[in-house]
N, C-alpha and C positions, 0 to 999 in steps of 0.2 A: 686410317693410317696416320700415323705422326708424321710431321713435315710441314713445309711451308705450303699453305693454300692461299690462292686468290679468290676473295669473296666479292660478289656482284649482286646486285639488287635491282629489279625492274618493278615499276609501278605504272599506273596510267595517272597522267597529270590532269589538271583541271582547276576551275576556279574556286572549288571548295576544298581543294587539298591543303594540306599544312605546310607552311614555310619552315617548320622547326620539328620535325619528326625526329625523336629521340630513338637512336639505334645503339644497342650494346652488343659488342663482339667479345665473348668469352672464349679464350683460347685453351682454357683448361688450367694455364699457370698464369694469365694476366687478363685484364679486361681493357677495351677500347670504347670510348663513348663519343659517339658521332652525332652531329645535327645535320638533318637532311632537308633541303628545300624540295618537296614535291610537287611544287608549281612548276617546275622546270624537269626537262630531260625525261618525260614519259615515253613509255613504251619502247625503250632501248636499255641495255644493259649498263648500269652505273657502277663503276669501280669503287668498291669500299676499301680496298687495300689488301696488302699481304700479310697473312699472320701465321706464327708458328704454332700449329695445333700439336698438344701432345696426346697420349693414348686415353686420357680420361674423358675425351670427347670435346665437343665445341658447341657454342650455340650463338644465334643471332637473335636478339630479341628487340621487338619494336614496342614502344611505349608511347601512349598517347597523352600521358600526364602533362607534356609540355604544351599541347595544342591548344590553341584559343577556341572557344565555343563556336560551332558552326564549321570548323575545319575538320577534314577527314584524313586519317592516316590509312595507307594501303601498302601491301606489297603482294604482287602478282606472283613473284617467284624470287628466289635466292639460289644463287649457284655458286659452289665450291668447286675449284679447278686446282688440282694437284701440280704444283710448280716443281718441288725438289724435297729429297729428304734433308732433315736437319742435320747439320755437321755432326759427325760421329756416330749417326744412325746407320743401321745395316744397309748395305748397297744393294741387296737383292730384293728391292721393292718392285712392284708392277710398274708398267709403264704410266706416265702420266694419263690421268683421266679427268672426268668431270663429274661431279654429282649435282644434279638439278632438283632443287625442291620447289615445287608449285604450292601456291597458297592463295585462297581467296577471301581471307579474313583480314579484318583490319588490325589487330594486335595479335601476336603469335610469338612461339619460340621455335626456332628451327634447330634441330640437333643432328650432328653429324657424329656418329658412333662406329666404332670399330667392329667388323663382322668376326 
């Protein structure tokens, strides 16, 4: 569903985690590049921001190309929580909800698609 979505990510921290994990959020009409220190804030939901996703879908991509040799990048889960409809969008949208995507891989793309 198009609208404003809050994006959060969870990882386990540890001494071998990257302090510069590259995360790209593609809302369908724009992209945002983030750098995350995974040495900190492990096993809690970390707020990556709110994004206006359109009907073409969305993705969260984790890239290990920035990481130093011996550092690991991980995403245990990514959570998308519906905040509101975009201005001018239809008002007959379902009640706000959450889509949780679980992952145990080091690098992946998470996609949110319209049903």
